C-alpha positions as CSV (number, residue, x, y, z in Angstrom):
1,M,-7.8,7.2,-23.3
2,V,-5.4,8.6,-25.8
3,I,-1.8,8.9,-24.7
4,N,-1.3,12.6,-24.6
5,K,-5.0,13.3,-24.0
6,D,-4.5,11.3,-20.8
7,M,-1.5,13.4,-19.9
8,F,-3.5,16.5,-20.9
9,E,-6.7,15.5,-19.1
10,A,-7.0,12.0,-17.7
11,T,-5.0,9.3,-15.9
12,Q,-1.6,8.1,-14.9
13,C,-0.3,5.7,-12.2
14,S,3.1,4.6,-11.1
15,T,4.7,1.8,-13.1
16,D,4.4,-0.5,-10.1
17,N,0.6,-0.1,-10.0
18,T,0.0,-1.9,-13.3
19,C,-2.9,-4.3,-14.0
20,C,-2.6,-8.0,-13.8
21,L,-3.0,-9.5,-17.3
22,T,-3.2,-13.2,-16.9
23,S,-5.0,-16.3,-18.1
24,L,-7.6,-17.1,-15.4
25,S,-9.9,-20.0,-14.9
26,K,-13.6,-19.9,-15.8
27,S,-14.5,-19.2,-12.2
28,S,-12.4,-16.1,-12.3
29,F,-14.6,-14.5,-14.9
30,R,-17.4,-14.0,-12.4
31,S,-17.3,-11.3,-9.8
32,R,-19.2,-11.3,-6.5
33,K,-22.5,-9.5,-7.1
34,G,-21.9,-5.8,-7.0
35,Y,-18.2,-6.2,-6.9
36,L,-16.4,-5.8,-10.3
37,S,-13.1,-7.6,-10.0
38,N,-12.1,-8.5,-13.6
39,I,-12.6,-7.1,-17.1
40,V,-12.5,-9.7,-19.9
41,V,-10.9,-8.2,-23.0
42,I,-10.5,-9.8,-26.5
43,E,-7.7,-8.5,-28.6
44,V,-8.4,-8.2,-32.3
45,N,-5.5,-8.2,-34.7
46,K,-4.8,-9.1,-38.3
47,E,-3.7,-12.7,-37.2
48,N,-7.0,-13.5,-35.5
49,L,-9.3,-11.2,-37.5
50,S,-11.1,-14.0,-39.3
51,I,-12.0,-15.6,-36.0
52,T,-13.0,-12.5,-34.0
53,W,-14.7,-10.4,-36.7
54,P,-18.0,-12.3,-36.6
55,Y,-18.2,-11.9,-32.8
56,L,-17.3,-8.2,-33.1
57,L,-20.1,-7.6,-35.6
58,L,-22.7,-9.6,-33.6
59,S,-21.8,-7.8,-30.4
60,I,-22.3,-4.4,-32.0
61,R,-25.6,-5.4,-33.6
62,N,-27.0,-6.8,-30.4
63,A,-25.8,-4.1,-28.0
64,S,-28.0,-1.8,-25.9
65,F,-25.2,0.7,-26.1
66,I,-21.6,0.9,-27.2
67,S,-18.6,2.5,-25.4
68,L,-15.5,3.7,-27.3
69,D,-12.0,4.8,-26.6
70,L,-8.9,5.4,-28.7
71,E,-5.1,5.1,-28.2
72,L,-3.3,7.7,-30.3
73,S,0.3,8.3,-31.4
74,G,0.1,11.8,-30.0
75,L,-1.7,15.0,-29.9
76,G,0.8,17.8,-30.5
77,I,-0.1,19.8,-27.4
78,Q,-0.2,23.5,-28.4
79,K,-1.5,26.7,-26.9
80,G,-4.7,26.5,-29.0
81,W,-5.9,23.5,-27.0
82,L,-7.5,25.7,-24.4
83,A,-8.4,28.6,-26.7
84,K,-11.7,30.4,-26.0
85,S,-12.6,30.3,-29.6
86,F,-14.1,26.9,-30.6
87,E,-12.9,27.4,-34.2
88,E,-9.3,28.0,-33.0
89,R,-9.4,25.0,-30.7
90,Y,-10.9,22.9,-33.5
91,N,-8.1,23.9,-35.9
92,V,-5.5,22.5,-33.5
93,I,-7.4,19.3,-33.0
94,R,-7.9,19.0,-36.8
95,Q,-4.2,19.4,-37.5
96,S,-3.4,16.7,-34.9
97,A,-5.9,14.3,-36.3
98,Q,-4.4,14.8,-39.8
99,S,-0.8,14.2,-38.7
100,R,-1.2,11.6,-36.0
101,S,-2.6,8.0,-36.1
102,V,-4.8,5.7,-34.1
103,L,-2.8,2.9,-32.5
104,S,-5.8,0.9,-31.0
105,V,-9.5,1.1,-30.7
106,G,-11.5,0.0,-27.7
107,I,-15.0,-1.1,-28.1
108,A,-17.1,-2.3,-25.2
109,T,-20.6,-3.5,-26.0
110,F,-23.3,-3.7,-23.3
111,Q,-26.6,-5.5,-23.4
112,L,-29.2,-4.7,-20.7
113,V,-30.5,-8.1,-19.5
114,S,-32.9,-7.1,-16.8
115,R,-33.9,-4.2,-14.6
116,K,-35.7,-4.5,-11.3
117,E,-37.0,-1.8,-9.0
118,T,-39.0,-2.6,-5.9
119,D,-39.1,-1.2,-2.4
120,A,-36.6,-3.9,-1.3
121,K,-34.4,-4.2,-4.3
122,K,-33.0,-2.0,-7.1
123,K,-30.9,-3.9,-9.7
124,L,-29.6,-3.5,-13.2
125,K,-27.9,-6.4,-15.0
126,Y,-25.7,-6.1,-18.1
127,K,-24.1,-8.8,-20.2
128,C,-20.5,-8.0,-21.3
129,Q,-19.6,-11.4,-22.5
130,V,-21.9,-14.4,-23.0
131,R,-21.5,-18.0,-24.2
132,T,-24.6,-18.9,-26.1
133,S,-25.6,-20.0,-29.6
134,V,-25.3,-16.3,-30.5
135,V,-22.6,-14.1,-29.0
136,L,-24.2,-11.0,-27.7
137,S,-21.5,-8.9,-26.2
138,Y,-17.8,-8.4,-25.7
139,V,-15.1,-5.9,-24.8
140,F,-12.6,-5.6,-27.6
141,N,-9.1,-4.1,-28.0
142,I,-8.4,-3.6,-31.7
143,L,-4.8,-3.0,-32.8
144,T,-4.7,-0.6,-35.7
145,L,-1.7,0.3,-37.9
146,C,-1.9,3.4,-40.1
147,T,-0.2,2.8,-43.5
148,V,0.1,6.5,-44.2
149,P,3.2,8.3,-42.7
150,F,2.3,9.9,-39.3
151,I,3.9,11.7,-36.4
152,V,5.0,9.9,-33.3
153,E,5.8,11.9,-30.2
154,A,8.6,11.0,-27.8
155,D,6.5,11.8,-24.8
156,G,3.7,9.7,-26.1
157,L,6.0,6.7,-26.7
158,Q,7.4,7.0,-23.2
159,F,3.9,7.2,-21.7
160,L,2.8,4.1,-23.6
161,S,5.9,2.2,-22.8
162,K,5.5,3.0,-19.1
163,H,2.0,1.6,-19.2
164,K,3.1,-1.7,-20.9
165,F,2.1,-1.0,-24.5
166,D,3.6,-3.7,-26.6
167,F,5.1,-1.9,-29.7
168,N,6.4,-5.1,-31.3
169,R,3.0,-6.7,-31.1
170,W,1.4,-3.6,-32.5
171,I,3.8,-3.4,-35.5
172,N,3.5,-7.1,-36.3
173,L,-0.2,-7.6,-35.7
174,G,-1.8,-4.2,-36.2
175,I,-4.7,-4.2,-38.7
176,P,-3.6,-1.9,-41.5
177,Y,-5.8,1.1,-42.5
178,G,-5.2,4.1,-44.7
179,N,-6.8,6.6,-47.0
180,D,-8.3,3.9,-49.3
181,T,-12.0,3.5,-49.8
182,E,-14.3,1.6,-47.4
183,K,-14.2,-1.6,-49.5
184,G,-11.7,-3.9,-47.9
185,N,-10.9,-1.3,-45.2
186,T,-11.7,-3.3,-42.0
187,V,-11.6,-0.4,-39.5
188,K,-13.8,1.9,-41.7
189,T,-16.3,-0.9,-42.2
190,L,-16.3,-1.3,-38.4
191,W,-17.3,2.3,-37.8
192,H,-19.9,2.0,-40.5
193,E,-21.4,-0.9,-38.5
194,V,-21.3,1.1,-35.2
195,L,-23.2,4.0,-36.9
196,C,-25.7,1.6,-38.5
197,A,-26.4,0.0,-35.1
198,A,-28.3,3.2,-34.1
199,V,-27.7,2.7,-30.4
200,P,-26.3,5.2,-27.8
201,I,-22.5,5.6,-27.7
202,T,-20.5,6.6,-24.6
203,L,-17.1,8.4,-24.6
204,H,-15.0,10.1,-22.1
205,N,-13.9,13.7,-23.0
206,G,-15.0,12.7,-26.5
207,L,-14.3,15.6,-28.7
208,I,-10.8,14.5,-29.6
209,D,-11.9,10.9,-30.1
210,L,-14.6,12.0,-32.4
211,A,-12.2,14.1,-34.5
212,F,-9.8,11.2,-34.9
213,I,-12.6,8.8,-35.7
214,Y,-14.0,11.2,-38.4
215,Q,-10.6,11.7,-40.0
216,H,-9.3,8.1,-39.9
217,F,-12.4,6.0,-40.2
218,Y,-15.0,8.1,-41.9
219,S,-13.8,11.0,-44.1
220,A,-11.6,14.1,-44.2
221,L,-12.4,16.4,-41.4
222,P,-14.5,19.5,-42.4
223,E,-12.6,22.8,-42.5
224,T,-14.7,24.6,-40.0
225,F,-15.9,23.6,-36.5
226,S,-19.5,24.4,-37.3
227,E,-19.5,22.0,-40.3
228,F,-17.9,19.3,-38.1
229,V,-20.6,19.7,-35.4
230,V,-23.4,19.6,-37.9
231,S,-22.0,16.5,-39.6
232,V,-21.3,14.7,-36.3
233,S,-24.7,15.5,-34.9
234,D,-26.2,13.2,-37.6
235,W,-24.3,10.3,-36.1
236,F,-25.9,10.8,-32.7
237,L,-29.5,11.5,-33.5
238,L,-31.5,8.3,-32.9
239,S,-35.1,7.5,-33.7
240,E,-37.7,10.1,-32.5
241,G,-34.9,12.6,-31.9
242,I,-33.4,10.8,-29.0
243,P,-29.7,11.9,-28.3
244,G,-27.2,9.1,-29.0
245,L,-23.9,10.4,-27.3
246,Y,-23.2,10.3,-23.6
247,D,-19.9,11.7,-22.3
248,S,-18.9,10.4,-18.9
249,K,-16.8,13.5,-18.2
250,Y,-19.7,15.8,-18.9
251,I,-22.0,13.7,-16.6
252,A,-19.4,13.6,-13.8
253,E,-18.8,17.4,-14.0
254,Y,-22.3,18.7,-14.6
255,I,-24.8,16.1,-13.4
256,T,-23.3,14.1,-10.5
257,R,-20.8,16.9,-9.6
258,F,-17.9,14.7,-8.8
259,K,-14.8,16.4,-7.2
260,A,-12.7,15.3,-10.2
261,S,-13.6,14.0,-13.7
262,F,-10.6,12.1,-15.0
263,L,-11.5,8.6,-16.1
264,E,-9.7,6.6,-13.4
265,Y,-11.3,8.7,-10.7
266,V,-14.8,8.5,-12.2
267,F,-14.6,4.8,-12.8
268,R,-13.1,4.0,-9.4
269,K,-15.6,6.2,-7.5
270,C,-18.5,4.5,-9.3
271,Q,-17.0,1.1,-8.7
272,R,-16.7,1.7,-4.9
273,E,-20.2,3.2,-4.6
274,N,-21.7,0.3,-6.5
275,A,-20.1,-2.1,-4.0
276,I,-21.5,0.0,-1.1
277,E,-25.0,0.0,-2.7
278,Q,-24.8,-3.8,-3.1
279,A,-25.1,-4.1,0.7
280,R,-28.4,-2.2,0.4
281,N,-29.7,-4.4,-2.5
282,R,-29.1,-1.6,-5.0
283,F,-26.4,-2.3,-7.5
284,I,-25.4,-2.9,-11.1
285,E,-24.2,-6.4,-12.1
286,F,-21.9,-7.2,-15.1
287,D,-21.5,-10.7,-16.2
288,F,-18.3,-12.0,-17.9
289,E,-19.0,-15.6,-18.6
290,S,-16.7,-18.2,-20.2
291,T,-15.7,-17.6,-23.8
292,E,-15.9,-19.9,-26.8
293,T,-13.0,-22.4,-26.9
294,H,-11.4,-21.1,-30.1
295,L,-11.3,-17.6,-28.7
296,K,-9.3,-18.5,-25.5
297,N,-6.0,-17.4,-26.9
298,T,-7.3,-13.9,-27.7
299,V,-8.6,-13.2,-24.2
300,D,-6.9,-11.1,-21.5
301,I,-8.3,-11.0,-18.0
302,V,-7.6,-7.5,-16.5
303,D,-7.6,-7.3,-12.7
304,C,-9.5,-4.2,-11.5
305,K,-10.6,-5.4,-8.0
306,L,-10.9,-2.9,-5.2
307,P,-8.2,-2.9,-2.5
308,D,-8.4,-5.7,0.0
309,N,-8.9,-3.2,2.9
310,F,-12.0,-1.7,1.3
311,D,-15.0,-2.8,3.3
312,A,-18.3,-1.7,1.7
313,S,-20.3,-2.6,4.8
314,A,-18.0,-0.8,7.2
315,S,-18.4,2.7,8.5
316,T,-16.4,5.5,6.9
317,E,-14.1,5.5,9.9
318,S,-12.2,2.6,8.4
319,Y,-11.1,4.9,5.5
320,F,-9.2,7.3,7.8
321,I,-6.2,8.8,6.1
322,T,-3.4,10.4,8.1
323,D,-1.9,13.8,7.5
324,E,1.2,11.9,6.3
325,Q,-0.8,10.2,3.5
326,K,-2.7,13.3,2.7
327,N,0.5,15.3,2.2
328,S,2.1,12.5,0.2
329,L,-0.6,12.7,-2.5
330,C,0.4,14.4,-5.7
331,K,-1.8,17.5,-6.0
332,R,-1.6,17.7,-9.7
333,Y,-2.6,14.0,-10.0
334,S,-5.4,14.6,-7.5
335,N,-6.9,17.4,-9.6
336,Y,-6.2,16.4,-13.2
337,G,-5.4,12.6,-13.2
338,F,-1.9,13.0,-14.6
339,C,1.5,14.3,-13.5
340,R,4.2,15.5,-16.0
341,A,7.0,15.1,-13.6
342,K,9.4,12.3,-14.7
343,D,10.4,11.3,-11.2
344,C,7.5,12.5,-9.0
345,S,8.1,11.6,-5.4
346,F,4.5,11.9,-4.5
347,I,1.8,9.2,-4.6
348,H,-0.5,8.7,-7.6
349,D,-3.2,6.6,-5.9
350,V,-6.8,7.1,-6.7
351,D,-8.0,4.9,-3.8
352,I,-6.2,7.1,-1.2
353,L,-7.7,10.1,-2.9
354,L,-11.2,8.7,-2.7
355,S,-10.8,7.5,0.9
356,L,-9.6,11.0,1.8
357,E,-12.8,12.5,0.2
358,E,-15.0,10.0,2.1
359,Q,-13.2,10.9,5.4
360,K,-13.8,14.7,4.8
361,Q,-17.5,14.0,4.0
362,S,-17.8,11.8,7.1
363,R,-16.4,14.6,9.3
364,V,-18.9,17.1,7.8
365,R,-21.8,14.7,8.5
366,E,-20.6,14.2,12.1
367,R,-20.4,18.0,12.7
368,R,-23.9,18.4,11.3
369,K,-25.2,15.6,13.5
370,R,-23.6,17.0,16.6
371,R,-24.9,20.5,15.8
372,Y,-28.4,19.1,15.3
373,D,-28.3,17.1,18.6
374,Y,-27.0,20.2,20.4
375,E,-29.7,22.5,19.1
376,S,-32.4,19.8,19.8
377,K,-31.3,19.6,23.4
378,L,-31.3,23.3,23.8
379,S,-34.8,23.6,22.5
380,E,-36.1,21.2,25.2
381,P,-37.8,23.0,28.1
382,G,-36.2,23.2,31.5
383,Y,-32.5,23.6,30.6
384,T,-30.6,26.2,32.6
385,D,-27.6,28.2,31.3
386,G,-25.3,26.0,33.3
387,Q,-26.7,22.8,31.8
388,K,-26.3,24.3,28.3
389,D,-22.6,25.0,28.9
390,K,-22.2,21.4,30.0
391,I,-23.8,20.2,26.8
392,L,-21.5,22.4,24.7
393,V,-18.3,21.2,26.6
394,S,-19.5,17.6,26.2
395,T,-20.0,18.1,22.4
396,V,-16.4,19.5,22.0
397,I,-14.9,16.6,24.0
398,N,-16.9,14.1,21.9
399,E,-15.6,15.7,18.7
400,K,-12.0,15.4,19.9
401,T,-12.6,11.8,20.9
402,V,-13.9,10.9,17.5
403,V,-10.8,12.3,15.8
404,K,-8.4,10.5,18.2
405,H,-10.4,7.3,17.7
406,G,-9.9,7.6,13.9
407,E,-6.2,8.3,14.3
408,T,-5.7,5.1,16.3
409,K,-7.3,3.1,13.5
410,T,-5.1,4.7,10.9
411,S,-1.9,2.8,11.5
412,A,-3.7,-0.4,10.6
413,N,-5.0,1.0,7.3
414,L,-1.9,3.0,6.2
415,T,0.2,0.1,5.2
416,Q,-2.7,-1.8,3.6
417,T,-3.8,1.1,1.4
418,T,-0.3,1.9,0.2
419,N,0.6,-1.7,-0.7
420,L,-2.6,-3.3,-1.9
421,L,-3.7,-0.9,-4.6
422,Q,-3.5,-2.4,-8.1
423,S,-5.0,0.3,-10.3
424,V,-6.8,-0.8,-13.5
425,T,-5.4,2.1,-15.5
426,G,-1.8,0.8,-15.2
427,C,-2.4,-1.2,-18.4
428,H,-3.9,1.7,-20.2
429,R,-5.5,-0.3,-23.0
430,A,-8.2,1.2,-25.1
431,G,-10.5,-1.8,-24.5
432,V,-10.2,-1.4,-20.7
433,D,-10.8,2.3,-20.9
434,S,-13.9,1.8,-23.1
435,F,-15.4,-0.5,-20.5
436,M,-14.5,1.9,-17.7
437,T,-16.3,4.6,-19.6
438,G,-19.4,2.5,-20.2
439,F,-19.5,1.3,-16.6
440,A,-19.3,4.8,-15.2
441,V,-22.1,6.1,-17.5
442,V,-24.4,3.2,-16.5
443,F,-23.8,3.8,-12.8
444,M,-24.2,7.6,-13.0
445,Q,-27.4,7.1,-15.0
446,R,-28.7,4.1,-13.0
447,M,-31.9,5.7,-11.7
448,N,-33.1,6.7,-15.2
449,L,-32.1,3.2,-16.5
450,L,-34.2,1.6,-13.7
451,R,-37.2,3.7,-14.5
452,T,-37.1,3.7,-18.3
453,G,-34.4,1.4,-19.5
454,N,-32.7,4.3,-21.2
455,F,-30.2,7.1,-20.5
456,D,-31.5,10.5,-19.6
457,P,-31.9,12.4,-22.9
458,K,-31.2,15.7,-21.1
459,C,-27.6,14.5,-20.6
460,G,-27.2,13.4,-24.3
461,N,-25.2,15.0,-27.0
462,K,-23.3,17.2,-24.6
463,M,-19.5,17.1,-24.0
464,A,-17.4,18.8,-21.4
465,L,-14.6,21.1,-22.8
466,P,-11.5,21.7,-20.6
467,G,-11.1,25.4,-19.8
468,T,-14.8,26.3,-20.4
469,M,-17.7,26.7,-18.1
470,T,-20.3,25.5,-20.6
471,P,-20.5,22.1,-22.5
472,L,-20.4,21.6,-26.2
473,V,-23.8,20.7,-27.5
474,L,-24.1,18.6,-30.7
475,Q,-27.1,19.8,-32.7
476,K,-28.2,20.7,-36.2
477,S,-28.1,24.3,-37.4
478,D,-30.4,26.2,-39.7
479,Y,-27.5,28.3,-40.8
480,V,-24.7,25.7,-41.4
481,K,-24.9,22.9,-43.9
482,A,-23.1,19.6,-43.6
483,V,-20.2,18.9,-46.0
484,N,-21.1,17.2,-49.3
485,D,-19.0,14.1,-48.6
486,H,-20.8,13.5,-45.3
487,V,-24.2,14.0,-46.9
488,A,-23.5,11.2,-49.4
489,K,-22.2,8.8,-46.8
490,W,-25.0,9.6,-44.3
491,T,-27.7,8.9,-46.8
492,E,-26.5,5.3,-47.2
493,I,-26.0,4.9,-43.4
494,E,-29.5,6.3,-42.6
495,R,-31.1,3.9,-45.1
496,E,-29.3,0.9,-43.5
497,R,-30.3,2.2,-40.0
498,N,-33.9,2.3,-40.9
499,R,-33.8,-1.1,-42.5
500,R,-32.4,-2.6,-39.3
501,I,-34.8,-0.8,-37.1
502,E,-37.7,-2.3,-39.1
503,L,-36.2,-5.8,-38.7
504,R,-36.1,-5.3,-34.9
505,I,-39.7,-4.3,-34.8
């Protein structure tokens, strides 16, 4: 996520809850089936560009879909961010994109290896990194250094520093880009490759990312919002009119109806549910196999394992959260995924938040079950009024017993949950966030992927907009024309797209 976009919409954890970035053995690359424990990220910088560039291109060209995320120098939060008028909102975003820069680009490429749907088993398998004669897929974190003067915001710097962003490394090793032509401009060439790949792209809350990508890696942003939408809609119109953009925030809000939609919450919820479904032989598997020897020094292993006290096979009673824990959760973090307080005394813990949700749902299910059992017994012939009263009293006693039973189990889980959480978003790298976005979209779209191998087109080219009840739909217009610069660029890209599609056939 972008730095202030996260503060504006997405995630933030305490400094103590940072990821573990270490060099692990080959065996650490593999997670137990259904349990995602590590994310393998390759850093791309100007020092190793000659080594990593071929793998980056091959990963893009062989991907089933690509996930993107940006880290920005700031956003310049203004009142217009939540304006009802799309044009007014776009003007604010456009000004920010013109005056700020992209610090890093996250690209996660996914290749669907197999899908299996039977009565006994439902499984999707993706490659995210493979060691073969041809490298098929990776997760990349690309350091980018804008050579044109840009604005850096103090809040943004503090946010990045808190989440372990290495500014010295970025300054020394960032790949330079500017307003020059595409020739020799590595990052612009990269975006050209992504568009030519003609595969679906996933983003989280993607409007801001799209505006920055357009301004920094494509062309100057159009003056009006309508022209921007028409131009960008070309990017995401695949063969046979299939939509090419899938926003994880939109899917979480409008399709799966999650309680919250910030990236950390969406990813963690999908990760937990995938682990639970593994016990029922329904899960998504991601393979991170060993890397080529000459790439070892570019690899980071990011720890994203679930808390040790999370038991996918246990009943929901094991997730019981006390009133003390419930009251200690930061309400703003729980709703929006961020907290602007510098020294917030409340807990920013997505696992406690999710466990609390599961506990509430479990209680609702228990009440429904007891009500159903009570009504079933009443409907049986031969029950007197006295017997009915006894059943009612018994039901109330059982309900209290269930609650007390949960409270007695809480003391064992309280310490574990508070101390064991190591949240993935502590490192807040664009590469990690891009993978989290792709993982979440795959999980939320898993049934359609099992049946067809593709995302649901009804969810495509739609993005959630904060402060509005309706999503933004990217589509062509009969009344608005794309800007001339885009038309010229797109003609070349479309020609290359068609050539590559013919080669695949």
